[in-house]
N, C-alpha and C positions, 0 to 999 in steps of 0.2 A: 773258803768259808771261815777261816780262822778269825776274821774280824767281824763277827756277827754282833750287832748292837745288843747289849744286855747279857751277852755270854761272858761270864767271869772266869778267867783262868788265872789262878794264883801262880806268879812266876818268882815270887820271893815271899818270905815269911811275913805275914800280916797278922797282927793281933786283933782278932775279931771274936766277939762273944756271940754265941748262938744259943737259941732255945727253940723249943717247938713253937710255931707261930701261934700267937694268942688270939688274934682277931683278923680273920680273912673274910673279905666280902663274899657272901654266899654265891653270887653269880660267878665271881672269879674262881672260887673253889670248885664249882660245878664244871667250869670250862677246863680247869687244870685236870680234874679227874677224867673228864671226857678225852682230853689229849693223851693222858696216860693209857686209858683203856683202848684207844684206837691205834696205839703204837706198840706192836708186839716185842720190840727190842727193849722197852722199859720194864725192868723187873720191879723197881720200887721207886717211890717219890717221897721226899720229905719236904714239908713246908716249914721253913725256919725263919724266925726273927733274928736279924743279925745287926750288930752295931760295933763300932770301934769303941773301946773303953773310954777314950777321951771325948767322945761325941754323944749327944743324946738322940741323934737321928737314927731311926730304925728302918732297915731295909728288909725286904722279903727275898729269901733265897729259895728257889725251886731247885732242890738238890736231887738229882736223879741217879739211880743205879741202872746202868745200861749194859746189855749183853754186848760184848766186844766194843768197849768204849772207843778205841781208836777208829773203828770203822763207822760208828753210829752217833757219837756225841754231837758232832756238828749238825747233823740233820735233825736230831732231837732238839737242840738249842734253837734252830731255825723254826721248828714247829711251834715251840713255846713263844717265840717272838711274833710269829704270825698271829697266834691266838691272843697275845697281849695287846695287839692293835685295837681290839674291842674294848680295852680298859686303859685308855691313855693316861689317866691320872695315876692308877696303880702301877702302870708299866714304868713310870719314871723312877720308881723305887723298887723294882723287881728285877732280879738277876737269876739266870739259870746257870747251873754248873753241875759238875760231877759230884756225887755224894761220897767219893772215895775218902776225902779228908774228914768227913763227918759221920760216916756209917757206924763206927764203933760207939761213938758218944751218943748217938740217937737211935740205936737199935731198939726195936719194939715200938717206936713212935711213928711208924710210917703213915703218911697220909694216904698212900696207895701202895698196894702190894699185889703183883700179878698172882702170887700163890694164894693170897686171901680171896681174890676174885674167883680163881679156879676152884677153890674149895667150896665157896658159896654156890657156884653154879652147878655143882655136881648133884 
């Protein structure tokens, strides 16, 4: 499953600027949140606008923190790709990936956090 369409795995240093996503379609946001809530191995999810500095094109990164990334990241990426089939236009510019490279920079800006959900439901 290493060649899952839309799953981004950085194998060399790429200069990409990221920020918290500024405008995400409401239906897409609901579908992403639902996918996160239904998968117990997702601890957190960040929605990030990303672009290469030399380009104006913006992509959406669904960056996820996963329990035991080696064991679960491929299935999580596949889950997001399945969900994105409902949004063919947005899917063309949306990638799922591990949050490992972004977690420190975007700490506190989680779109979804399992701990926050657990805290609210108590």
